[in-house]
Each structure stands twice: as C-alpha cells, then as structure tokens.
N, C-alpha and C positions, 0 to 999 in steps of 0.2 A: 255596809257603809262605814262601820268602824274600821273594818279591815282596810278600806280604801284610804281612810284618814291616816291610819297607821303607816300604810305604804307611802303616802305623800309625805308624811313627816320623816320617814326613813330616807326618802329620796332627797328631801331638803337638807336633812342632816348630813347625808353623804356629800352633797354638793358643797355645803359649808366646809366640811372636813377637807375635801379636795382643794377648795380655794385656799383654805388656811395653809395646807401643805405647799401649794405653789407659792404663796406669799413668803413662807419661811425659806423656801429654796431661793427666791429672788433676793431676799434680805441677805442670805448667806453669800450669794454671788456679789451683791453690792458691797458688802463688807470686804470681801476678798478684792474687789476692784479698787476700793479705797487704799488698801495696803499696796496693791500693784502700782497705782498711780504715785503714791508717796515714794516707793522704792525706786521706780523708774526715773522720776525727775531728780531725786537725790543722787542716783547713780550718774545721771547725765551731767549734773553740776560737778560731781566728784571727778569725772573724766575730764571735764573742762579745766579744772584747777591743776591738773597734772602739767599743763603747758607752762614752762618757766617764763614765757614772754607775756603772760596774762597781765602782769602789773598788780595794781592795788585790787584786791578781791574782798576786802573787808565787808563791802556792802552787798555782795552777791548772795551770801547765805541768808542774811536778814531779809533781803527782798524776796527770796524764794519762799521763806517760811511765811511771810506776810501774804504772798500770792497763793500759797498752797490750798487754802480753803476754796478759793475761786477755781483753781485748776481741778480740784476734786469735784466741785459742784458742776462744772461744765462737762466733765467726763460722764458723771452719772446722768445728767440731763440728756446728753447726746445718746447714751445707751438706751434710756427710756424712749426717747423720740424715735430711734432707729429700730426699736423692738428687740434689743439685745437681752431682754429678760423675758421670762414666761415660756421658755422652750424646754422640751425634753432633749437635752443635749446628747444623750446616748444615741439618738437617731438623727442628729443634726446633719445637714447637707451643705452644699455650696451656698445656698440662699442664706442660711443662718450665719455662715462665715462672712458673707458680704455685709451683713448688718453690723457686725463687730468692726469690720474694716472701715465702713462709712462713718460710723460713730467716732472712731479715733481720728480719721482724717479730718472730719469736720471740727473736732475739738482742737486739733493741732493748728488748723487754719485760723480759728477764732483767737486762740492764745497768741499766735504770732502777730495778728492784727492788733490785739489789745496791748501786747508788749511794745509795739512800735508807737502806738498812741501815748502810752505811759512814758516812754522814753522821751518823746518830743515835748510833752506837756509838763511832766513832773520831775524828770531825771531818774525815775524808777527804772532800774535796769535788771533784766534777766537775759542772759545771752541767748541768741536765737538757736545756737547749737544745742543748748540745754533743752529747749522746747522740742527740737527735732528728735534728739535722742530719747527724751522722755516720752514723746508720742509714739515712736517706734517700739520702745520698750513696753509701753502699756499695751500696744496692739498685740505684740508677740505673747506677752504674759497672759492677757485676757483670753487670747485664742487658745493657748495651751490649757488654761484652766477649764474652758468650756469643752474643748475637744479632747480632753485627756483620755476619756474612755475609748474614743475612736482611734486615737493614736496608738494606745496600748493594744486595742483589738486588732489593728492593722499589723502590728508586730507579731501578735499571736497567730494571725492567719498565715503570715509569712513563715513562721516557725513550724506551725502545725499543718500547713497545707499538704495535700497528697502530692508527693514528688513523682512526676511523670517523666519517663524516658521514652522518647519516640523513636521507633525503628522505621526509618525512611528519610529520604533526602529530597523528595520531589515537591511539586506544588501542593499536592494533597497533604503532605506532612506539614508544610508551612501554614496552610489554611487551617488544619486541625489545631496546630499550636496556638494560633491567634484566637481560636474559638474555644479553647480550654475553659475559660471562666463560665461558659454557658452550658457545660455538660453536667452540672450538678455537683455541689460541694466545693470547698476551696481546693484548687489544684494549681500546680505550678510546674511548667516544663523546665526540667533541669538541663536538658540537652538532647541532641540527636545522635543516632548512630546509623551507619550505613556503609556499604562497600563502595568507596570512591575509586576511580581509576588510579592506579599507581599506589593505592593505600595512603595517600596523603590527606590526613584529616586535620592538620595543624592550621590554626588561625583561620578557620572557616566558621561562619555564623549563618544561621538561618532563623528568620522570624524572631530575632533578638536573643537567640540562645546558641550556644557553641556546639559544633559537631565534635563529639568527644572521642570518637574512634570507630572501628569497624565492628561488624556483627560478631566476629569471633571474640571481641573484647567485652561482650555484654555482661558476662558474669562479674568481671573485675569492676567494670564501670558501675553496675547496679549496686555493688557492695560499697565502693568508695563514695558514691554520691547519695547513699542511703535512699535508694529509689524504692517507692511503694508500688508503682504500677509501671508495667512495660506495655506500651500500646504499639502494635504492629499495623502499619498502613498497608492496606490491600489484602487480597484473599489468596495469595500465592501459597499453596499447600506446602511446598518444599521449604519456603522461607519460614512459615509458621512452625513447621515441625522442627526446623533447625533452631529456632528461638526457644521452643519448648525444651528441646534436648539440652541446650546450653544453660538453661535456667533450672535444670532439675534440682540443683542444690542451693538455689538462691531464693530467699523468702520474699518474693514479689508476686503481685497479682498480674496475670497475663491476660491482655485484652487485645481486641482487634477492631480496626475501623475498616469495614468491608469496602471492597472496590466499588467504583462508581456504578457499574452495571448492577451489582448486588444491592446497592442502596436504592436504586430506582425500582428494582424488582420487589424489594421488601417494604417499600414505602417509608424507609428511614430517611433521616436527614444527614447532612455532611458531618455532623458531630455526634452521631449515635454510635458510640462504641459499645461493645458487648464483650463478655468473657469468651475466650477461645473455647470451641467445642471440639469433640473428638473428630467429627466429620470434617472440620477445617484442616486437620493435619494429614488427611488421607490424600495422597498424591493422585488426583483425578482431574482429567480434563472435562470441560463442560460437555454435556450431552446435547447433541443436535438431532432433534427428532423431525422426520419428514411428516409434518402434520397432515398434509394432503393424502399421503399414502396410507397412514393409519386411519384417517377418517373414511377412506374408501371401503374399509372392511367393517367399520363400526356404525357409521351414520345410518340411522333408520333401522338398525338391526335389533333383534332381541338377544340380549346378552345374559348368559348364566355364568356365575362365578361360584365354584365350590371352595370350601375352606375360606369363605368370605369374612369370617371373624378374625382370621389370623393377620399377621403383619403384612404379608404379601397380598393375600386375597383382599383385604380391606382397602389397600392402596390401589389394586387393580380396579375395584369398584369405583373408587373416588376419581381416578383418571378417566375411566371409560365414560363416566357421566358427562364429562366435558365435550364428548364427541357426538352429542345429540342422538343417542340410540333411541329406538322406539320404546324400549323398556329394559330394565336391569333387574335380574333376580339374584339374590344373595343367599346361598345355601351353606349352612354350617350346623354341626351337631351340638355346639355349645351356645346356649341361649344368652348367657351373660356377655360373651364376646360379640355375638351378633348384635345385641342391643347397644353395647358400647361403641362398636364400629359404626352403626348407623348415625350416631351423634356427630360423626366427623364428615358424613357425606352431604354434600350440597346438591341435593337433587332427589327425585323420587325413586325409591327402591322397593322391591317386593321381597320380604324376608321369607325364607323357607327353613324351618327347623327340621333337619333330616340328616341321615347318615349314609355316605356313599357305599358302605359295606352291605347295605340292605338293597339287593338288586331289584326286588319288586317295587320298593318305594321309589328308587331312582327312576325306574321305568315310568311310574305314574307321574312323577314330576315332569319328565320330558314330554310325555303325552299331553299334559295340561299346558305346559309353557311353549313347546315347540321352538326351542332356542335356535338361533342362527349361528351364534358363536359361543363356544364354551371355553372358559379358562379354568383349568383343573389345578387348583392349588391345595386341595385337601390332602393332608399327609401327616403321618407321624414322623418326627424328624430328630429326636434326641438320641444320639448315637449310643451312649452307655446304657440307657434304659432299654432300647430295642435289642441290645445284645442279650439282655435277660429275658425279653419277651418277644422272640422272633415271630411267634404265631400272630401276634397283634400287628406287627409290621407288615406281614404278608397279607393279612385280611384287609388292612386299610390301603396300603401303598400299591399293592398288586391287584387283589381282587376288586378293590374299590375303583381303581382306574379302569379295569376291565368292564365293570358295571356301567360306568359313565360312558365309555366308548360305545358299548353295545346299545345302550338306550339312545344315545345320540344318533348312531347309525340308523336305527330303526325309525327315527322321527325327523329326518331331513336336516340334520346338523350340517352346516356349511364349513365350519372351521373348528378344529379342536386343538387347543394349546396346552401342553403339559408343562407345569412348572417343575423343573428338575434341579439338580445340584451337582457341584463339582465332585461330590463324594461318590457319584456314579462312575467316575473314571477309575478303572482298575480297582474295584471296590474291595475294601478290607473290612467292612462292617456290614451288619444286617441292613442298616438303613440305606447305605450306598448301594448294596446289591438289589434291594427291592426297588429303588428308584431306577436302576439300570434296566431291570425287567420292565418297568413301566415305560421307559424310553423305547424298548424293543417293541412294545405293543403299539406305540405310535408309528414306529418305522415300518411295521408291516400293514399299517392301515390302508395303504394304497391297494392292497389285494382285495379289499372289500368291494371296490368299484361302486361306491355309494355316492360319489360326487363330493365327498368331504375332503378337505385339506387338513392332514394331520401333521403336527410338528411338536417338538419339545424344545424348551429353552433351558439351558444349563448355566448356573452361575454360583458364586460362593456365598459367604456369610453376609447377612444383612444387618446393618447397624441398628441396634435397639430392638431387634425381634425378641419375643418372649423366650427366656431361657438361654439366650446366646451369651457369649463371653462378656460383652461390654456391660449390659445391665447387671450381670453377676459381679463383675469387678466394682462397679459403682456401689452396689449394695454392700459389698465387703468394706469398701473405703468408708462409707457412711457409718458402718458399725465399728469403725476403728481398727479394722484389719484382723488377721492378716489377709493379704490378697494371695490367692492360690493360683500358681502357674504350673501347668503339667510338666513342661520341659523347657529349659531356657533356649533351646534351638527351634522350638515349634513356630511355624509360620502359617498364616491364613490370608486368603483374599477377603476383602471387605468392599461392600457397596452400600450407599444409602438406599433406603427402600424406594424413594422417589426415582432415583436414577435407574435402579434395577427394573422397575415397572415400565418406565419410559422405553427401555430397550426391549423388554418383553413384548410390548405393543408393536414396536418397530419390527421385531423378528416375526411376529405373527403376520404382519403385512407383507413380509418378504417371502413367506412360505408358499411353496408350490405343491408340496405333498411329501410327507414322510421324512422330513429333515429333522436333524438334531442340531440346534444352534447353540453356540456358546458366546458369552458376552466378554468383552474386553474388561478384565477386572483390575487393570492397573498393576501396581507393584504389590507383591506379597508383604504382609506386615508381620514383623516378629512379635509374638504374643507378650514376651517379657517386656520389650520396649513399649508396647502398647499399655501394659499395666503401669509402668513407670510414668508414662505421659499422663495417664488418667489421674494418678495420684497427684502429679504436679498441677494439673488443671483444677484439681480440687483445693489448691492452695496449700498442699502438704508436701513433705519431702519423703521420697522413697527411702526405706531402710532406717530413717530416723523417726518420722511420725507414723509411717505405715510399714509394717514388715511384709516382705514377699517370701512366700514359702513355695517349695516345689513338691508336687504330689506324685509325679510320674504319670506316664500316659495311661489312660483308661482303656478298657477293652474296645477294640474296633477303631481306635483313633490312629490317624497317621501323623507322622512328624510334619509333613508338608503335603498340601493338597495340590493336585494338578488339574488343569483345565481340559487337557486331552492328551492321549497317547497316539491317536490316529491322526492322519493328515487333516490340517485345518485349511479350509478353503475360504477365500475372501468373499464377501457379498457386496452389494451396492452401498452398504452402510459400513463405515470404517470401524465401528465398534462391535459389529455383529459378524461372527464367523460361522461357517457350517463345517461340521465334522463328519467324515465318512466312516461308517461303522458297518461291520459284517452283521448280518441278521439271518435267523433261520427262516424256514418257510412258516407261514402264518399258522397252519393247522398243527405243526409241531410245537410251536411256541404256546399256543392256546391249550394244547393237551397238557404241557408241563405246568401251566398256570393252574389248570383245574386240579392236577394231582397235588401241587403245592397247597392249594386251598383245602383239599381233603386232609392233607397231613396237618395243616394248622387247626382245622376244626376237630381233628382226632387227637391233637396234642402229640403227634408223632414228630418230635423235634429233630431227631436224627435224620429221618428221611427228608424232612422239610429242608434242613440246612444243606444236605447233600445236593438236592435238586436246585436249590437257590444258588448255591455256589457255582454249579456247573452252568446254569443258564446265564447268570450275571457275568461270567467270565468267558462267554461265547464258546463254551465247550459243548457243541451240539452233537457230537458223535455218540451213537448208541441210544439216542433218545427214542422212546417208543412213540409210534404214531397211532397206536390203537388204544382205546379206552376200554377197560373192563367194566361193563355196565351190569349192575344188578337189574333184575326184572322190574320195570316201572320207575327206575331211578332217572331223575332229571339231571343232566350234566350241564355245568356252567361253561359251555364252549360255544363260541359264536358260530353262526352259520356263514359259510363262505360261498360266494357265487363263483 
C-alpha cells in the first residue's frame, strides 16, 4: 500500500515536472516571439523609410511604438489559439508548420483591418507595407526558430548521407534511384554511369541525377565524387567482375541490385540491394534443367547418397528430396557433418553412419535399403594431403567405390552415379589418379549385365566446399592476411554447388550405361585475380590492407586443370558432354584394384603408386590377369557373368 502511494506520488511528481518543463519551453518560445515581432515590424518600417518620396514620417515611429503592444499581443494570442506552442519541435512536421503560418496570416489580416479602421477614425497611421513586411518577417523568423533543429539536421543528412553511384542507365536504374530513401539509412544518388552508344555521356540526366561517364571511368568518378557505395543494376557476371576489377584500389562498398528474375526467385523487392558475392562474378549462364527427365529417374525411387555430409553430397540430398522419391538414405562416416547437413534438408531422410571402406557394412546397408539409385559422393579430395597418404586415398576413393558398386549390383541397383573431378584428366596427383580409376570402374560396369546404368560426372571446384580455396582465402582475409596464392598463373574452374548438382542430376537422367560425363564449367578463373576480388569484396584493398604472398605449387598440383583430353561428344543438354575414354577389360581392372588395395593395406607405397599411375594413365600393357591366392584367402574382386 505504501509502495503504491509512493509510486503514485512519484508519478504525480513526474507529471508536474514534465508540465513545468513544457511551460518553461513555451515561455522561452513566447519571449523569442516577442523579440521576433518587434524586430520584424521595426525592420519593416525602416525599409519603408528608405523611400525618399515618403514625405513627413515623424508620426510613423511614434504610432508604431504605441501599436507595438497590440501587435505583440495579437501575435501571441494567435499562436496560442493556433497551437503554435506545446510541441516537441525536433520532431515537428508539416502540420506544425501550418499552425505557425495560420497564426501569422490571421494576425496580419487583423492588423491590416485595425489599421484601416484607426486611419479612418483617428488619423492613426501605420503603413500597410510595414504590416505586410512585419507579418512575413515574423512568419519566417518564428518558423526558423521552431524548425532550426530540422533545418540543421537536413543539412547534416545531406552532408553525411551515403553517396551512391549507380551502374546502369535503364528503367531499373531509374526506379532504384527514386527508391533509394527506402532502402535504409540516409542515402543520396550522386549520379549514374554506363556505356552509352558513341560514348556520349554529356548533359544527360536520369531520375534527377547526371550521367557522369562510362564504366571505364568508375574509379576516377568514385574518387572525384567521394562515393561511398557503388550499386550495380542487374546480375550480369561479366559486368560485376569488370566493376570489381576497376574498383580494386577504390575505397567503396560494392553492392548489386539483382535482376528482376532473381528478385522474383529470392522473394526480394525492387530495392533490396546486397553486397556482391564471389558467385556473382563468375561468368556463368543460368542452368536449364529438364525437370521431367530428372523426375523420371527419381520420383517414387529409393535413393542412397554416400558422402552425404559433404558439400556435394548434402546438396544432392537436398535437391533429390524435391523430386518426391519414396525414400532418401544419407550415408557418411562423419556424424557431425551428417547432423549439420540434415538441418538444411527440407524433407524426411534416413541417416546412416558408416564407411564405404568397410565392404561388409556397405553390403548390409544395401541389403537393408535395396536402393534404386545411388549417388556416390564419398571421397577423400585434398590433393596435397593425399600425396602424403596415398594408401588412404586408394582405400576410400578406389576400394570404397568398388564396395558400393559391388553391393549395389548384388541388390538390384538401377542407376549408379559417381561424382568425379576434373583432376582425373591426365592425373598428376594421387587424388586425381584414384578418381580416374573410380571412373574406369563405372565404365566397365556394363560388363556386369546386371541391368544397372553406370555413369560418372566430372566437374571442377565447388564454391564454398570445405577446405577449398575460397573459404581459405576468406579466412585469411578475416585474419588480416596474408592471402597465400600458389602461383600467379594458376587457374581453376569453379561452379556453385547448386549448379553442379543440378547438372549431375541432369547427367544421371541422360545416362544409358557406362558413360563419363563432364559439365560445362564456363571460363577458368585466375586464382590470383580471385584472391584480389575477394579482398576487394571484403571492403579492403589488395597489397595495401591485405598482402598477397606466393608459396609455389604443392605436390600434385597442376598449373591449370583440363576438362578432357579425349573427344567430347554433345548430349541433348547443352551444358553436359560425354567424353569417350579407353578402358581395360573388367577382370583386368578389378584385378589391379585388388592388388592396389593389398598394397595399401600392407603399406607397400612403392608398388601402390606404380600400379595406380599405370592404371590411371590407361597403360594396361603387361597387367596380370591372374591373382596369387593364398589358401582360404578371400579376394575383393567382383564376379562377372
């Protein structure tokens, strides 16, 4: 009870204090208004007296002084009646401005009427011009006093607003410029740039701002106009890359307004700009997937994905789920990756914690699941590490693939799709060689005569995959550098994981048996250029904020990757090609695989590398077709019909 009384007293005291504060503020405004009125009407009469034709003016000053109390009283009364006091003027709007204007207009009208009556009845004269000038002066001064914070804040916004340079000259650019105030924070478009026909950029305006020049002038224009942000209209990768390259040494934030189709797809609005990302600057055409063809091999089917916790495998699961399979099983030996991947999947999946290297376990999985389609993405992939541990590469990438194929063949598998790599082309590394041998095992799959369609899909680097160059560069940039580049001439192919998997599914649908497909990877990307662009996209300058150092090529690394050395045949999809490769007989290949596995388990690295190099480079001459079996020994060689 006492607490309630105390709270009530405190509330009352606060209200009284607040009211007293408002009264003090209103009194201060009123006193200022008195000064404003006196000064305005005195100035009005002073200006009137400048005219040499006025004549006798001795009575004007005395009449004005006599009338001044009435003028002041009328102004104050009009302000009170119009509600020109009692406001927080820092947040005043047009409505409050109208109150001040109405009060002054009413006062001026009344004063002119009173002056006319006084002149007619008493001879008391105040020139009408003085009343008009005084009224206008009072209006302007009172407005400035009340809106001084708004006026100064407007100037501040104009000076401190984010200065935006728009790259683009079309309707979307104009719409964006008009929408700039709605995208958050004070912004102002300082101009446009774009390549006009003939290079004529003079005296052209768009949405109230000037076209300042062409895209090649962006660096100079951004510096001259003190630009804070460069916003590129549209998703043209070549244009975005050009802008990034031209702004490498300019301290601006680089942003993009996606093209209309991207806005619709992402659920964004016409003013949703975002920072430019590395995938934006890869020169790639949109992927057109034949959904009907892909659905024909997945809908209602039981799908098994190995390596499902990795970048490619998890994306395969995610996309496969959208084709209404009867079930999806995700196998990986890393429980953490498997758990994290499942959080991204929108649909029911069955997790299997297992290792493709364990043939007996793989066979049990296939016997239990009886999958129709298998996407084999499980693999070891880091080139320098596998150069040090070739045994591990062979056991996972070769023997593991053999185990999956064998188990699938025995359990009615309809399609097998191997996820391969461009490093399998003329391999110079253990990783590339093991993937080439895995490809060979899919190519000889038709000899099984088990009704399964075997295929491999070959592509390059995937953006954002674990341990790949881009996450490494980003981590180095976030740590302050240096960014390490192996060789300034090194190039690689890159794809987004979404695009790669779309094409993997498309290739799987195109397969008829034992093909090796390769994907259109676009243009190769220079790794040093990529590093510089990533530094720039982080808002930093290469060589100034972040150092770039060169480490030299690591064991097994090529200067440039190739998609194929053998003839590339077109398919019904413009971004998927088939490559024709020589293959050994199945029993010869499987014999060598078994011997390589023995060498790996026995740590016979020399023999292992010798056989791996020969098989991967299609040197099949002199291969043994017989296996030396110890009594009771079980060999890991498939039975061929």
